[in-house]
C-alpha positions, -999 to 999 in steps of 0.1 A, spaced: 495 -273 -419 516 -259 -391 546 -240 -404 580 -235 -388 574 -198 -379 541 -206 -363 556 -237 -345 585 -217 -331 560 -196 -310 544 -227 -296 550 -240 -261 546 -271 -240 527 -263 -209 528 -284 -178 502 -279 -150 503 -300 -119 482 -302 -88 490 -326 -60 461 -316 -38 429 -336 -34 409 -306 -46 411 -303 -84 424 -272 -102 401 -260 -130 410 -250 -165 387 -227 -185 387 -210 -219 383 -172 -219 390 -148 -248 415 -171 -266 432 -179 -233 435 -209 -212 429 -199 -176 439 -217 -144 417 -215 -113 426 -229 -79 399 -231 -52 378 -208 -74 405 -181 -76 422 -171 -109 459 -180 -108 473 -176 -143 466 -178 -181 483 -184 -214 472 -175 -250 459 -205 -270 480 -192 -299 511 -201 -280 503 -236 -269 510 -268 -288 502 -293 -260 491 -294 -224 503 -319 -199 479 -320 -169 494 -339 -139 472 -348 -110 438 -335 -101 423 -313 -128 389 -304 -142 384 -290 -177 354 -275 -193 337 -287 -224 343 -252 -239 380 -256 -234 380 -290 -251 361 -275 -280 385 -246 -284 416 -268 -279 406 -287 -310 401 -255 -329 435 -241 -319 453 -274 -326 462 -281 -289 465 -316 -277 458 -323 -240 474 -352 -221 463 -363 -186 489 -379 -164 488 -395 -130 512 -390 -101 537 -414 -117 537 -394 -149 518 -421 -168 494 -410 -195 459 -423 -188 438 -401 -212 444 -378 -241 424 -353 -261 441 -349 -294 441 -322 -321 446 -336 -356 444 -328 -393 417 -353 -403 414 -343 -439 450 -350 -451 441 -382 -470 472 -379 -492 497 -387 -465 476 -415 -452 474 -431 -486 512 -429 -488 513 -447 -454 489 -474 -462 503 -482 -497 539 -486 -487 555 -519 -497 574 -540 -471 607 -530 -489 599 -493 -486 591 -497 -449 623 -516 -443 643 -488 -460 627 -462 -438 633 -483 -407 670 -486 -416 672 -448 -418 655 -444 -384 679 -469 -367 709 -454 -383 698 -419 -372 693 -432 -336 727 -449 -334 744 -418 -349 728 -396 -322 737 -421 -295 773 -420 -307 773 -382 -306 761 -382 -270 787 -407 -260 814 -386 -278 804 -355 -259 803 -373 -226 838 -388 -232 826 -420 -215 834 -444 -244 845 -446 -280 812 -443 -300 827 -463 -329 823 -494 -307 785 -491 -309 777 -485 -346 780 -509 -375 767 -493 -406 772 -524 -427 750 -546 -405 722 -521 -408 726 -517 -445 725 -555 -452 696 -562 -427 668 -581 -445 641 -577 -420 628 -554 -392 634 -583 -368 672 -582 -376 672 -544 -372 657 -548 -338 685 -572 -328 711 -548 -340 695 -519 -322 690 -539 -290 727 -550 -289 739 -514 -294 714 -501 -268 727 -524 -241 763 -512 -245 752 -475 -250 732 -473 -218 760 -490 -198 786 -467 -211 766 -435 -208 751 -441 -174 780 -459 -158 788 -430 -135 752 -430 -120 751 -466 -109 734 -481 -140 722 -517 -139 699 -521 -170 672 -505 -190 638 -518 -177 609 -497 -192 579 -490 -170 591 -511 -140 605 -481 -121 629 -505 -104 655 -477 -99 656 -439 -101 674 -436 -135 648 -459 -151 619 -440 -134 633 -407 -147 639 -420 -182 603 -432 -183 591 -396 -175 614 -381 -202 604 -406 -228 567 -401 -220 569 -364 -226 589 -370 -258 565 -396 -271 534 -374 -266 552 -344 -280 561 -362 -312 527 -377 -315 509 -343 -312 531 -329 -340 526 -359 -363 488 -356 -359 489 -320 -369 506 -331 -401 477 -355 -407 495 -388 -401 478 -420 -388 502 -425 -359 491 -461 -354 507 -471 -388 544 -474 -384 573 -487 -405 597 -500 -378 573 -507 -350 546 -527 -367 508 -526 -361 499 -536 -326 467 -531 -307 465 -495 -293 502 -488 -300 510 -456 -319 537 -473 -339 547 -443 -361 552 -421 -330 573 -449 -315 593 -450 -348 601 -413 -350 609 -407 -314 637 -432 -316 664 -408 -330 653 -383 -304 657 -405 -273 694 -394 -269 680 -359 -261 664 -373 -229 694 -395 -221 718 -365 -223 696 -344 -200 694 -372 -174 732 -375 -173 735 -337 -171 710 -336 -142 730 -361 -123 763 -343 -129 748 -310 -118 734 -328 -87 699 -318 -96 688 -354 -90 686 -362 -52 678 -396 -39 659 -380 -10 633 -367 -36 621 -403 -42 603 -430 -23 603 -468 -29 569 -484 -24 554 -517 -37 586 -525 -56 588 -492 -76 602 -458 -72 581 -426 -74 585 -389 -65 575 -378 -30 543 -359 -31 556 -324 -33 546 -297 -57 582 -283 -59 596 -318 -68 570 -323 -95 580 -290 -112 618 -297 -107 618 -330 -126 593 -320 -153 614 -289 -160 645 -311 -168 630 -328 -198 606 -300 -209 635 -276 -213 653 -302 -235 623 -304 -258 618 -267 -260 655 -260 -267 654 -284 -296 618 -277 -308 629 -262 -342 651 -292 -350 624 -316 -340 599 -298 -362 622 -298 -392 630 -335 -387 593 -345 -386 584 -322 -415 612 -337 -435 598 -371 -429 564 -359 -441 578 -344 -473 599 -375 -479 568 -396 -479 549 -372 -502 578 -369 -527 609 -391 -520 626 -380 -552 625 -343 -543 631 -348 -506 656 -377 -505 659 -382 -468 650 -372 -432 675 -368 -404 680 -350 -371 714 -343 -355 715 -340 -317 736 -309 -309 763 -316 -283 
């Protein structure tokens, strides 16, 4: 299993190509090599890569896929709108112990874990609000309601009510209207979708290296083709992305001229520099917090294996 010292050396690698001619990725001497129009451009050691995000036109060799599995590298293929359309995942298939724990949990145990996830998320939202000085975070958290919740459905109601107020308070200065996932109806929602996509795939790639079945969640229930556990454990991490978006607006990194509105949705203008500019915002946030993210996910793993010895799991968003 991946240890913290090993994980600390790992990187998220983004490679994008907006041209019609695909770039090519090959494996050579434990390195991933990038070729453009047949010419060697750059390379990175496989020992330093956790996951690859390939955006736009790419071709990859069968040898690279084989070696990516060997080195524990997950590969995600994204389109121009930063939506994942395919993935090649590295995973620890032999860890039956953690999967048995997942499959044998009672409804009461799942609800207890779901409460901890929601509480952690709201705590981090409150921390981000406090650091932004936009609102009183105490207005958005009600510990008693979470503790006495008798179902996941009631937890979803509590979280949804808090989220509506949270987004409005945090993003009030950037012309916020509402959170509308995947619609790309405005620039903030489009950018949040990008950040959350990177976060989700990053969490999923780490969980698979621990051996989890990421389709079996505790808060998000089983649903066709939904990686419910990854959805669960990314929830307390979402404020990382939220905070970076607010920061990017305040630093005037986000420029409306970088975007276009077509067929009822916003997208980035087709420009290599813009592509790198906006991926860097969220990639840096993940890399700056990679140790904390690893410790959080590993504490969840050990909590499931031995809840008496490892009583809880929690991540605190630094502000």
